[in-house]
TIMI-2910 file (N, C-alpha, C, CB; in pm, 1 decimal, decimal comma, always signed):
<rs>
+----------+----------+----------+----------+----------+----------+----------+----------+----------+----------+----------+----------+------+
!      n_x !      n_y !      n_z !     ca_x !     ca_y !     ca_z !      c_x !      c_y !      c_z !     cb_x !     cb_y !     cb_z ! resn !
+----------+----------+----------+----------+----------+----------+----------+----------+----------+----------+----------+----------+------+
! +10604,4 ! +10794,4 !  +9761,2 ! +10639,8 ! +10718,8 !  +9836,1 ! +10790,8 ! +10704,6 !  +9783,2 ! +10548,7 ! +10606,8 !  +9843,5 !  Unk !
! +10898,8 ! +10713,1 !  +9882,6 ! +11037,3 ! +10673,3 !  +9852,4 ! +11054,1 ! +10549,0 !  +9822,2 ! +11121,8 ! +10696,4 !  +9948,1 !  Unk !
! +11147,4 ! +10512,5 !  +9690,9 ! +11169,4 ! +10377,2 !  +9659,3 ! +11310,0 ! +10362,9 !  +9688,4 ! +11131,5 ! +10337,6 !  +9516,7 !  Unk !
! +11392,4 ! +10423,7 !  +9785,4 ! +11484,9 ! +10388,8 !  +9819,3 ! +11508,7 ! +10403,0 !  +9978,5 ! +11559,8 ! +10442,4 !  +9740,0 !  Unk !
! +11605,9 ! +10353,8 ! +10035,9 ! +11613,5 ! +10406,6 ! +10172,7 ! +11748,3 ! +10464,7 ! +10222,1 ! +11576,2 ! +10299,9 ! +10262,5 !  Unk !
! +11778,1 ! +10563,6 ! +10276,7 ! +11911,4 ! +10628,5 ! +10312,5 ! +11993,1 ! +10558,9 ! +10432,2 ! +11883,1 ! +10778,8 ! +10353,1 !  Unk !
! +12086,6 ! +10576,2 ! +10400,0 ! +12203,4 ! +10467,5 ! +10493,4 ! +12333,7 ! +10554,9 ! +10491,9 ! +12245,9 ! +10286,5 ! +10405,2 !  Unk !
! +12364,4 ! +10580,3 ! +10621,0 ! +12486,7 ! +10653,3 ! +10639,6 ! +12604,5 ! +10590,0 ! +10676,1 ! +12470,0 ! +10742,1 ! +10725,5 !  Unk !
! +12728,3 ! +10623,9 ! +10584,0 ! +12853,5 ! +10576,2 ! +10641,6 ! +12936,4 ! +10644,1 ! +10674,7 ! +12911,7 ! +10508,7 ! +10584,0 !  Unk !
! +13028,3 ! +10602,3 ! +10756,2 ! +13173,7 ! +10690,0 ! +10764,2 ! +13301,2 ! +10647,5 ! +10722,8 ! +13206,5 ! +10721,8 ! +10892,4 !  Unk !
! +13381,7 ! +10701,1 ! +10679,9 ! +13504,3 ! +10704,5 ! +10653,9 ! +13617,8 ! +10747,3 ! +10713,3 ! +13504,9 ! +10742,9 ! +10578,7 !  Unk !
! +13723,6 ! +10721,6 ! +10798,7 ! +13809,4 ! +10799,7 ! +10853,2 ! +13874,8 ! +10872,4 ! +10741,3 ! +13896,8 ! +10728,0 ! +10938,2 !  Unk !
! +13927,6 ! +10994,9 ! +10756,4 ! +14001,1 ! +11036,9 ! +10627,9 ! +14175,1 ! +11004,1 ! +10626,8 ! +13973,7 ! +11208,3 ! +10612,1 !  Unk !
! +14143,9 ! +10888,6 ! +10545,2 ! +14261,9 ! +10796,2 ! +10527,6 ! +14280,6 ! +10769,6 ! +10359,4 ! +14231,0 ! +10644,3 ! +10616,8 !  Unk !
! +14380,9 ! +10666,9 ! +10357,7 ! +14380,8 ! +10637,1 ! +10242,2 ! +14285,2 ! +10601,4 ! +10145,7 ! +14439,8 ! +10575,2 ! +10245,3 !  Unk !
! +14181,5 ! +10517,3 ! +10210,5 ! +14065,4 ! +10464,2 ! +10157,0 ! +14002,2 ! +10569,9 ! +10130,4 ! +13992,4 ! +10375,2 ! +10232,1 !  Unk !
! +13972,0 ! +10679,5 ! +10196,1 ! +13883,8 ! +10789,8 ! +10180,2 ! +13938,0 ! +10870,8 ! +10027,6 ! +13895,1 ! +10892,1 ! +10330,1 !  Unk !
! +14065,3 ! +10870,9 ! +10051,8 ! +14143,0 ! +10942,5 !  +9926,2 ! +14114,4 ! +10875,7 !  +9774,3 ! +14314,8 ! +10929,7 !  +9955,3 !  Unk !
! +14128,2 ! +10706,6 !  +9809,2 ! +14120,4 ! +10639,9 !  +9666,4 ! +13954,8 ! +10654,3 !  +9644,2 ! +14184,9 ! +10457,4 !  +9662,3 !  Unk !
! +13877,7 ! +10639,2 !  +9735,5 ! +13735,3 ! +10633,0 !  +9719,6 ! +13721,2 ! +10797,9 !  +9621,3 ! +13643,3 ! +10620,7 !  +9901,1 !  Unk !
! +13761,6 ! +10921,1 !  +9664,4 ! +13717,1 ! +11016,9 !  +9574,1 ! +13792,2 ! +11016,4 !  +9452,7 ! +13719,2 ! +11142,5 !  +9630,3 !  Unk !
! +13918,1 ! +11018,0 !  +9442,8 ! +13963,8 ! +10976,2 !  +9327,7 ! +13911,6 ! +10879,5 !  +9228,6 ! +14058,7 ! +10943,4 !  +9354,2 !  Unk !
! +13868,0 ! +10780,2 !  +9258,2 ! +13753,2 ! +10710,3 !  +9130,9 ! +13643,2 ! +10738,6 !  +9129,8 ! +13725,9 ! +10574,5 !  +9123,0 !  Unk !
! +13597,7 ! +10796,3 !  +9200,1 ! +13459,8 ! +10868,4 !  +9221,3 ! +13464,8 ! +10959,3 !  +9120,9 ! +13432,1 ! +10940,2 !  +9362,8 !  Unk !
! +13577,3 ! +11054,3 !  +9129,5 ! +13612,2 ! +11137,5 !  +9031,8 ! +13617,8 ! +11115,5 !  +8849,6 ! +13729,8 ! +11162,8 !  +9082,1 !  Unk !
! +13727,0 ! +11037,1 !  +8863,0 ! +13794,6 ! +10957,0 !  +8769,8 ! +13664,8 ! +10895,1 !  +8689,7 ! +13899,3 ! +10842,8 !  +8845,2 !  Unk !
! +13575,2 ! +10826,1 !  +8745,1 ! +13465,7 ! +10768,6 !  +8666,5 ! +13337,3 ! +10871,1 !  +8673,0 ! +13428,1 ! +10617,6 !  +8726,9 !  Unk !
! +13365,9 ! +10994,0 !  +8728,0 ! +13230,9 ! +11112,2 !  +8662,4 ! +13118,6 ! +10985,5 !  +8773,6 ! +13186,8 ! +11117,4 !  +8387,9 !  Unk !
! +13126,4 ! +10949,2 !  +8858,5 ! +13027,2 ! +10898,4 !  +8958,5 ! +12970,5 ! +10954,2 !  +9045,3 ! +13059,7 ! +10822,2 !  +9017,5 !  Unk !
! +12845,9 ! +10963,1 !  +9162,0 ! +12814,4 ! +10997,4 !  +9272,8 ! +12879,3 ! +10892,8 !  +9367,4 ! +12674,9 ! +11014,2 !  +9278,4 !  Unk !
! +12877,8 ! +10985,2 !  +9515,1 ! +12932,2 ! +10868,4 !  +9611,9 ! +12843,9 ! +10751,0 !  +9589,4 ! +12929,3 ! +10908,1 !  +9776,5 !  Unk !
! +12712,3 ! +10802,7 !  +9591,5 ! +12596,4 ! +10652,1 !  +9566,9 ! +12628,3 ! +10560,4 !  +9493,6 ! +12462,3 ! +10670,3 !  +9502,5 !  Unk !
! +12658,0 ! +10621,9 !  +9389,5 ! +12669,8 ! +10518,3 !  +9271,5 ! +12781,3 ! +10422,7 !  +9309,7 ! +12705,2 ! +10590,4 !  +9123,1 !  Unk !
! +12894,3 ! +10501,7 !  +9337,5 ! +13004,9 ! +10430,0 !  +9417,7 ! +13005,0 ! +10297,1 !  +9463,7 ! +13024,6 ! +10490,8 !  +9524,1 !  Unk !
! +12909,3 ! +10358,3 !  +9568,2 ! +12887,2 ! +10275,1 !  +9688,9 ! +12790,1 ! +10157,1 !  +9644,3 ! +12822,6 ! +10365,6 !  +9813,5 !  Unk !
! +12689,0 ! +10185,9 !  +9603,1 ! +12592,4 ! +10068,4 !  +9513,8 ! +12688,0 !  +9990,7 !  +9432,9 ! +12470,9 ! +10139,1 !  +9397,6 !  Unk !
! +12777,3 ! +10025,3 !  +9376,4 ! +12839,8 !  +9918,3 !  +9282,5 ! +12948,8 !  +9844,4 !  +9360,0 ! +12905,1 !  +9985,4 !  +9146,2 !  Unk !
! +12994,6 !  +9911,5 !  +9475,2 ! +13101,4 !  +9833,2 !  +9539,2 ! +12990,2 !  +9703,4 !  +9643,2 ! +13221,2 !  +9965,0 !  +9650,8 !  Unk !
! +12883,3 !  +9774,2 !  +9727,8 ! +12814,6 !  +9671,8 !  +9766,5 ! +12762,6 !  +9530,3 !  +9661,9 ! +12709,4 !  +9743,8 !  +9819,2 !  Unk !
! +12745,8 !  +9573,2 !  +9541,9 ! +12684,4 !  +9521,6 !  +9462,1 ! +12814,7 !  +9366,2 !  +9439,8 ! +12644,8 !  +9644,9 !  +9334,1 !  Unk !
! +12938,4 !  +9428,1 !  +9375,8 ! +13029,2 !  +9315,8 !  +9376,2 ! +13081,2 !  +9247,0 !  +9498,2 ! +13132,4 !  +9353,7 !  +9312,9 !  Unk !
! +13067,3 !  +9326,7 !  +9645,3 ! +13113,6 !  +9246,9 !  +9714,3 ! +13010,4 !  +9118,8 !  +9759,5 ! +13165,3 !  +9324,5 !  +9811,8 !  Unk !
! +12862,8 !  +9159,2 !  +9706,5 ! +12767,6 !  +9031,2 !  +9745,3 ! +12774,3 !  +8934,4 !  +9621,0 ! +12595,5 !  +9078,2 !  +9775,9 !  Unk !
! +12819,0 !  +9002,4 !  +9488,7 ! +12824,5 !  +8889,8 !  +9458,7 ! +12952,9 !  +8809,3 !  +9385,2 ! +12724,1 !  +8889,5 !  +9399,8 !  Unk !
! +13043,8 !  +8862,7 !  +9448,4 ! +13198,2 !  +8775,6 !  +9493,0 ! +13151,7 !  +8661,6 !  +9630,2 ! +13351,1 !  +8923,4 !  +9570,3 !  Unk !
! +13085,5 !  +8708,4 !  +9723,7 ! +13118,0 !  +8646,3 !  +9846,1 ! +12960,2 !  +8596,2 !  +9822,0 ! +13177,3 !  +8745,9 !  +9995,1 !  Unk !
! +12873,5 !  +8581,6 !  +9773,1 ! +12757,7 !  +8522,4 !  +9737,1 ! +12676,2 !  +8507,8 !  +9640,5 ! +12705,9 !  +8544,8 !  +9787,0 !  Unk !
! +12762,7 !  +8424,7 !  +9529,9 ! +12723,2 !  +8429,9 !  +9409,9 ! +12587,7 !  +8347,7 !  +9383,7 ! +12832,2 !  +8388,6 !  +9333,0 !  Unk !
! +12522,7 !  +8372,1 !  +9282,2 ! +12380,6 !  +8324,2 !  +9258,2 ! +12366,4 !  +8216,0 !  +9230,0 ! +12314,8 !  +8376,9 !  +9174,1 !  Unk !
! +12473,4 !  +8167,1 !  +9149,9 ! +12497,1 !  +7979,6 !  +9136,8 ! +12631,0 !  +7954,1 !  +9186,5 ! +12494,6 !  +7904,0 !  +8959,6 !  Unk !
! +12606,5 !  +7820,7 !  +9288,8 ! +12696,2 !  +7751,0 !  +9354,1 ! +12799,5 !  +7676,2 !  +9265,9 ! +12627,0 !  +7666,5 !  +9436,0 !  Unk !
! +12914,7 !  +7688,5 !  +9222,0 ! +12989,7 !  +7614,9 !  +9108,0 ! +12989,1 !  +7466,0 !  +9144,9 ! +13147,4 !  +7669,2 !  +9088,6 !  Unk !
! +12980,8 !  +7356,2 !  +9085,0 ! +13005,1 !  +7237,5 !  +9104,3 ! +13144,5 !  +7159,8 !  +9159,1 ! +12972,6 !  +7204,1 !  +9000,3 !  Unk !
! +13170,0 !  +7055,3 !  +9199,1 ! +13297,6 !  +7019,1 !  +9254,5 ! +13373,6 !  +7023,2 !  +9097,9 ! +13297,4 !  +6855,3 !  +9351,6 !  Unk !
! +13319,7 !  +6966,0 !  +9013,8 ! +13377,2 !  +6958,8 !  +8869,5 ! +13405,3 !  +7114,2 !  +8826,9 ! +13262,3 !  +6880,2 !  +8757,2 !  Unk !
! +13327,6 !  +7201,5 !  +8833,0 ! +13348,9 !  +7319,0 !  +8763,3 ! +13447,3 !  +7383,8 !  +8853,8 ! +13219,4 !  +7402,1 !  +8734,0 !  Unk !
! +13472,0 !  +7398,7 !  +9004,4 ! +13579,4 !  +7422,7 !  +9071,6 ! +13705,1 !  +7372,2 !  +9024,6 ! +13559,3 !  +7385,0 !  +9184,5 !  Unk !
! +13689,0 !  +7222,8 !  +9006,2 ! +13845,3 !  +7165,1 !  +8942,5 ! +13896,6 !  +7224,6 !  +8826,2 ! +13845,0 !  +7013,2 !  +8897,8 !  Unk !
! +13767,5 !  +7255,5 !  +8747,5 ! +13834,3 !  +7294,7 !  +8612,2 ! +13888,4 !  +7407,4 !  +8589,3 ! +13759,2 !  +7289,8 !  +8516,2 !  Unk !
! +13803,9 !  +7520,2 !  +8678,5 ! +13901,1 !  +7636,2 !  +8759,7 ! +13992,9 !  +7673,9 !  +8760,8 ! +13923,7 !  +7639,0 !  +8845,8 !  Unk !
! +14049,1 !  +7560,0 !  +8858,8 ! +14160,7 !  +7547,3 !  +8933,3 ! +14254,2 !  +7515,5 !  +8830,3 ! +14152,0 !  +7449,7 !  +9045,1 !  Unk !
! +14245,0 !  +7421,4 !  +8742,8 ! +14323,9 !  +7355,3 !  +8631,6 ! +14328,4 !  +7474,2 !  +8524,7 ! +14248,0 !  +7207,2 !  +8569,7 !  Unk !
! +14262,1 !  +7567,5 !  +8520,5 ! +14254,5 !  +7671,7 !  +8405,9 ! +14355,3 !  +7778,7 !  +8468,9 ! +14085,9 !  +7737,6 !  +8372,7 !  Unk !
! +14324,4 !  +7805,1 !  +8598,0 ! +14438,5 !  +7927,7 !  +8666,2 ! +14561,0 !  +7872,0 !  +8708,6 ! +14384,6 !  +8006,8 !  +8806,6 !  Unk !
! +14580,2 !  +7739,9 !  +8695,9 ! +14717,3 !  +7677,9 !  +8717,3 ! +14773,9 !  +7673,6 !  +8554,8 ! +14705,4 !  +7508,1 !  +8800,3 !  Unk !
! +14682,9 !  +7647,4 !  +8481,1 ! +14752,0 !  +7650,5 !  +8327,0 ! +14788,7 !  +7784,1 !  +8281,4 ! +14652,3 !  +7594,6 !  +8211,0 !  Unk !
! +14705,8 !  +7898,1 !  +8319,8 ! +14764,3 !  +8020,0 !  +8306,1 ! +14850,4 !  +8072,5 !  +8361,1 ! +14707,6 !  +8086,6 !  +8311,9 !  Unk !
! +14886,5 !  +8058,4 !  +8496,1 ! +15020,1 !  +8066,8 !  +8563,0 ! +15115,3 !  +8014,2 !  +8501,5 ! +15027,1 !  +8014,9 !  +8679,8 !  Unk !
! +15126,4 !  +7874,3 !  +8459,7 ! +15234,3 !  +7827,0 !  +8362,1 ! +15269,1 !  +7928,9 !  +8216,0 ! +15178,4 !  +7673,1 !  +8312,0 !  Unk !
! +15161,8 !  +7984,0 !  +8197,5 ! +15202,0 !  +8054,3 !  +8067,2 ! +15122,0 !  +7962,6 !  +7965,4 ! +15379,4 !  +8059,1 !  +8036,8 !  Unk !
! +15071,9 !  +7831,2 !  +7983,3 ! +14966,4 !  +7771,5 !  +7910,5 ! +14842,8 !  +7819,9 !  +7876,6 ! +14941,0 !  +7679,9 !  +7960,1 !  Unk !
! +14849,6 !  +7912,9 !  +7774,5 ! +14740,2 !  +7996,9 !  +7736,9 ! +14715,5 !  +8056,0 !  +7613,1 ! +14738,9 !  +8086,0 !  +7808,0 !  Unk !
! +14645,4 !  +8079,7 !  +7539,6 ! +14614,2 !  +8117,5 !  +7399,5 ! +14550,8 !  +8239,1 !  +7415,4 ! +14527,9 !  +8018,6 !  +7319,5 !  Unk !
! +14586,6 !  +8346,5 !  +7304,3 ! +14523,5 !  +8472,1 !  +7300,7 ! +14360,2 !  +8432,0 !  +7227,7 ! +14630,2 !  +8588,6 !  +7204,0 !  Unk !
! +14280,3 !  +8521,0 !  +7234,6 ! +14176,3 !  +8513,0 !  +7192,9 ! +14162,5 !  +8499,7 !  +7026,4 ! +14120,3 !  +8613,2 !  +7251,7 !  Unk !
! +14258,7 !  +8580,5 !  +6962,9 ! +14274,7 !  +8573,6 !  +6837,4 ! +14316,4 !  +8417,3 !  +6769,3 ! +14372,7 !  +8678,3 !  +6815,9 !  Unk !
! +14399,0 !  +8372,0 !  +6863,3 ! +14475,7 !  +8234,9 !  +6855,8 ! +14337,7 !  +8158,2 !  +6849,9 ! +14592,7 !  +8189,9 !  +6999,1 !  Unk !
! +14253,8 !  +8173,8 !  +6963,9 ! +14129,4 !  +8073,4 !  +6992,2 ! +14037,4 !  +8104,3 !  +6880,8 ! +14048,5 !  +8095,7 !  +7144,8 !  Unk !
! +14007,4 !  +8232,5 !  +6868,0 ! +13903,0 !  +8233,2 !  +6729,7 ! +13921,4 !  +8181,0 !  +6594,0 ! +13876,3 !  +8359,4 !  +6692,9 !  Unk !
! +14080,1 !  +8153,6 !  +6563,4 ! +14171,6 !  +8126,7 !  +6470,8 ! +14153,1 !  +7940,6 !  +6480,2 ! +14335,6 !  +8207,1 !  +6515,2 !  Unk !
! +14133,3 !  +7904,3 !  +6589,6 ! +14144,8 !  +7791,5 !  +6608,4 ! +13986,2 !  +7710,0 !  +6583,0 ! +14211,4 !  +7787,2 !  +6742,8 !  Unk !
! +13878,2 !  +7789,2 !  +6631,6 ! +13746,3 !  +7782,5 !  +6621,4 ! +13734,2 !  +7754,0 !  +6475,2 ! +13673,8 !  +7905,9 !  +6673,1 !  Unk !
! +13758,5 !  +7855,7 !  +6416,7 ! +13736,4 !  +7852,8 !  +6242,1 ! +13803,7 !  +7733,4 !  +6196,0 ! +13808,1 !  +7990,2 !  +6151,3 !  Unk !
! +13951,1 !  +7691,3 !  +6240,8 ! +14015,4 !  +7566,8 !  +6163,8 ! +13937,1 !  +7468,1 !  +6154,4 ! +14131,8 !  +7510,7 !  +6218,9 !  Unk !
! +13878,9 !  +7480,2 !  +6311,2 ! +13828,7 !  +7325,8 !  +6317,1 ! +13677,0 !  +7326,3 !  +6280,3 ! +13849,1 !  +7253,8 !  +6476,9 !  Unk !
! +13649,6 !  +7441,6 !  +6182,7 ! +13489,3 !  +7396,0 !  +6165,5 ! +13370,3 !  +7455,6 !  +6224,2 ! +13472,2 !  +7271,0 !  +6211,3 !  Unk !
! +13419,0 !  +7529,1 !  +6345,6 ! +13321,8 !  +7553,7 !  +6436,2 ! +13263,7 !  +7685,4 !  +6456,5 ! +13364,6 !  +7515,6 !  +6542,9 !  Unk !
! +13308,9 !  +7752,0 !  +6365,7 ! +13266,2 !  +7892,0 !  +6347,7 ! +13138,9 !  +7872,9 !  +6311,5 ! +13342,4 !  +7977,5 !  +6248,5 !  Unk !
! +13017,2 !  +7961,1 !  +6384,2 ! +12931,7 !  +7975,7 !  +6328,9 ! +12897,8 !  +8042,2 !  +6195,4 ! +12891,3 !  +8003,6 !  +6400,1 !  Unk !
! +12804,9 !  +7983,4 !  +6105,9 ! +12801,0 !  +8048,3 !  +5933,6 ! +12715,2 !  +8182,4 !  +5989,7 ! +12689,4 !  +7925,2 !  +5776,0 !  Unk !
! +12627,3 !  +8203,1 !  +6098,6 ! +12563,6 !  +8282,0 !  +6078,4 ! +12602,3 !  +8385,4 !  +6145,8 ! +12463,2 !  +8250,4 !  +6086,6 !  Unk !
! +12703,9 !  +8424,6 !  +6208,9 ! +12765,2 !  +8502,7 !  +6279,0 ! +12888,3 !  +8612,0 !  +6212,0 ! +12808,7 !  +8413,8 !  +6372,0 !  Unk !
! +12821,4 !  +8719,4 !  +6156,9 ! +12911,7 !  +8801,1 !  +6096,2 ! +12997,8 !  +8913,0 !  +6138,7 ! +12856,7 !  +8839,9 !  +6020,8 !  Unk !
! +13096,1 !  +8973,1 !  +6111,0 ! +13114,2 !  +9078,8 !  +6199,2 ! +13021,0 !  +9180,2 !  +6249,1 ! +13196,2 !  +9137,1 !  +6154,1 !  Unk !
! +13058,6 !  +9236,6 !  +6379,7 ! +12923,2 !  +9320,2 !  +6405,7 ! +12935,3 !  +9475,6 !  +6388,3 ! +12871,7 !  +9295,7 !  +6558,5 !  Unk !
! +12853,1 !  +9544,2 !  +6339,3 ! +12826,9 !  +9656,1 !  +6310,3 ! +12906,3 !  +9747,8 !  +6434,0 ! +12673,0 !  +9664,6 !  +6292,6 !  Unk !
! +12968,3 !  +9871,4 !  +6413,1 ! +13018,9 !  +9939,9 !  +6537,8 ! +12917,0 ! +10063,6 !  +6571,2 ! +13179,5 !  +9995,8 !  +6513,4 !  Unk !
! +12885,4 ! +10028,2 !  +6713,2 ! +12786,5 ! +10123,3 !  +6762,8 ! +12814,5 ! +10274,9 !  +6790,9 ! +12743,4 ! +10071,0 !  +6878,8 !  Unk !
! +12764,2 ! +10367,2 !  +6747,4 ! +12791,4 ! +10507,4 !  +6753,4 ! +12725,8 ! +10555,5 !  +6871,6 ! +12747,4 ! +10582,0 !  +6631,7 !  Unk !
! +12797,0 ! +10612,7 !  +6968,6 ! +12718,5 ! +10663,0 !  +7074,1 ! +12696,3 ! +10809,4 !  +7061,5 ! +12779,5 ! +10631,9 !  +7201,2 !  Unk !
! +12549,3 ! +10853,4 !  +7090,3 ! +12490,2 ! +10974,1 !  +7041,5 ! +12574,4 ! +11094,0 !  +7096,4 ! +12338,3 ! +10982,8 !  +7084,7 !  Unk !
! +12619,6 ! +11076,8 !  +7276,0 ! +12686,1 ! +11181,5 !  +7319,2 ! +12803,6 ! +11120,7 !  +7373,5 ! +12612,0 ! +11265,4 !  +7409,7 !  Unk !
! +12876,6 ! +11192,4 !  +7402,7 ! +13012,0 ! +11134,0 !  +7493,1 ! +12962,1 ! +11152,7 !  +7622,9 ! +13169,9 ! +11219,3 !  +7476,5 !  Unk !
! +13027,0 ! +11014,4 !  +7677,2 ! +12999,2 ! +10975,0 !  +7805,0 ! +12881,8 ! +10901,5 !  +7842,4 ! +13000,7 ! +11073,7 !  +7872,5 !  Unk !
! +12812,9 ! +10871,6 !  +7711,8 ! +12672,0 ! +10787,7 !  +7737,6 ! +12764,4 ! +10636,4 !  +7733,8 ! +12517,4 ! +10811,1 !  +7584,8 !  Unk !
! +12679,1 ! +10524,0 !  +7786,2 ! +12751,4 ! +10408,7 !  +7793,7 ! +12680,1 ! +10335,1 !  +7678,3 ! +12750,4 ! +10337,5 !  +7939,3 !  Unk !
! +12738,5 ! +10212,4 !  +7660,3 ! +12688,8 ! +10134,1 !  +7566,6 ! +12576,3 ! +10015,9 !  +7623,0 ! +12811,8 ! +10075,8 !  +7499,9 !  Unk !
! +12455,5 !  +9948,6 !  +7575,1 ! +12396,7 !  +9865,5 !  +7636,0 ! +12470,4 !  +9749,4 !  +7652,9 ! +12290,5 !  +9849,2 !  +7586,0 !  Unk !
! +12407,4 !  +9654,7 !  +7790,4 ! +12463,2 !  +9572,5 !  +7826,8 ! +12521,1 !  +9459,1 !  +7747,8 ! +12401,7 !  +9549,2 !  +7899,5 !  Unk !
! +12622,2 !  +9382,2 !  +7769,0 ! +12659,2 !  +9234,5 !  +7698,0 ! +12559,8 !  +9158,5 !  +7706,5 ! +12772,8 !  +9152,4 !  +7755,1 !  Unk !
! +12512,3 !  +9100,1 !  +7579,2 ! +12438,2 !  +8978,5 !  +7560,6 ! +12480,4 !  +8881,3 !  +7596,1 ! +12409,0 !  +8951,1 !  +7459,1 !  Unk !
! +12399,2 !  +8792,3 !  +7628,2 ! +12480,9 !  +8650,5 !  +7649,6 ! +12459,2 !  +8558,2 !  +7537,4 ! +12434,8 !  +8569,1 !  +7784,2 !  Unk !
! +12560,5 !  +8465,2 !  +7505,8 ! +12567,6 !  +8398,0 !  +7363,7 ! +12472,0 !  +8310,4 !  +7335,5 ! +12684,9 !  +8326,8 !  +7339,3 !  Unk !
! +12453,5 !  +8295,9 !  +7188,4 ! +12349,1 !  +8215,1 !  +7158,3 ! +12355,6 !  +8096,2 !  +7197,5 ! +12325,5 !  +8210,8 !  +7044,6 !  Unk !
! +12268,8 !  +8016,7 !  +7178,4 ! +12270,9 !  +7865,1 !  +7233,3 ! +12350,4 !  +7806,7 !  +7128,8 ! +12118,0 !  +7783,9 !  +7251,5 !  Unk !
! +12368,5 !  +7822,5 !  +6989,4 ! +12478,7 !  +7761,8 !  +6899,6 ! +12627,0 !  +7809,2 !  +6948,1 ! +12453,4 !  +7810,4 !  +6739,3 !  Unk !
! +12636,9 !  +7966,0 !  +7004,6 ! +12769,0 !  +7971,2 !  +7041,5 ! +12819,3 !  +7883,1 !  +7193,7 ! +12793,3 !  +8128,2 !  +7049,4 !  Unk !
! +12700,2 !  +7883,2 !  +7270,1 ! +12760,5 !  +7793,4 !  +7400,0 ! +12781,3 !  +7629,0 !  +7365,3 ! +12641,0 !  +7803,4 !  +7539,4 !  Unk !
! +12689,0 !  +7575,2 !  +7264,3 ! +12741,3 !  +7439,3 !  +7221,3 ! +12912,5 !  +7491,9 !  +7128,3 ! +12591,5 !  +7348,1 !  +7095,6 !  Unk !
! +12922,1 !  +7572,4 !  +7066,4 ! +13065,3 !  +7547,8 !  +7001,3 ! +13168,8 !  +7581,4 !  +7130,4 ! +13096,5 !  +7662,7 !  +6851,7 !  Unk !
! +13137,2 !  +7680,5 !  +7244,7 ! +13253,5 !  +7673,3 !  +7333,2 ! +13239,2 !  +7546,6 !  +7407,1 ! +13265,1 !  +7795,3 !  +7430,1 !  Unk !
! +13109,5 !  +7499,2 !  +7460,1 ! +13130,9 !  +7380,6 !  +7502,6 ! +13217,4 !  +7250,6 !  +7432,4 ! +13015,6 !  +7353,3 !  +7521,0 !  Unk !
! +13203,2 !  +7239,1 !  +7306,8 ! +13278,8 !  +7167,1 !  +7197,9 ! +13429,5 !  +7201,3 !  +7262,3 ! +13245,6 !  +7231,9 !  +7022,8 !  Unk !
! +13470,2 !  +7321,6 !  +7217,8 ! +13596,7 !  +7370,6 !  +7215,7 ! +13686,0 !  +7309,0 !  +7366,2 ! +13578,0 !  +7543,8 !  +7204,0 !  Unk !
! +13584,9 !  +7347,1 !  +7483,2 ! +13622,1 !  +7317,4 !  +7618,7 ! +13665,8 !  +7175,5 !  +7621,9 ! +13508,1 !  +7343,6 !  +7717,0 !  Unk !
! +13574,0 !  +7097,4 !  +7549,2 ! +13586,4 !  +6950,0 !  +7608,7 ! +13729,2 !  +6888,9 !  +7538,7 ! +13434,9 !  +6844,7 !  +7562,0 !  Unk !
! +13734,6 !  +6959,7 !  +7404,8 ! +13835,5 !  +6896,0 !  +7310,3 ! +13961,6 !  +6930,9 !  +7346,5 ! +13818,8 !  +6931,6 !  +7169,8 !  Unk !
! +13945,3 !  +7059,4 !  +7452,7 ! +14096,8 !  +7075,0 !  +7516,8 ! +14134,3 !  +7009,5 !  +7652,9 ! +14125,7 !  +7225,5 !  +7540,9 !  Unk !
! +14042,0 !  +6938,9 !  +7700,1 ! +14054,6 !  +6893,0 !  +7841,2 ! +14108,8 !  +6759,1 !  +7805,8 ! +13913,0 !  +6892,1 !  +7935,8 !  Unk !
+----------+----------+----------+----------+----------+----------+----------+----------+----------+----------+----------+----------+------+
</rs>
């Protein structure tokens, strides 16, 4: 039994089609892979799995406004600040580099931060507010 359904789309021979083919070739993807990714991204952006609260939306607006003003820090500065406040987790040393077995293979998905890291990030964010 087939686990997928076939869907047909048409694109006019325009800039959109040229861009589609350029990206597909550059990323070494099939047309189906690229369309699936585009549809996934569309739904994730339009219909998020979690609806943010009013407080979260306000925090995002404040953060974006601060970024536009140039009121931001680099990742290195942020991490240095965590270490100077004693917030750096003691059990997190430098990560070993992963060696990919063959060119073109993608590394595993990013893992979610541990609960200790989440507490640290929450403390840093609340102290910055």
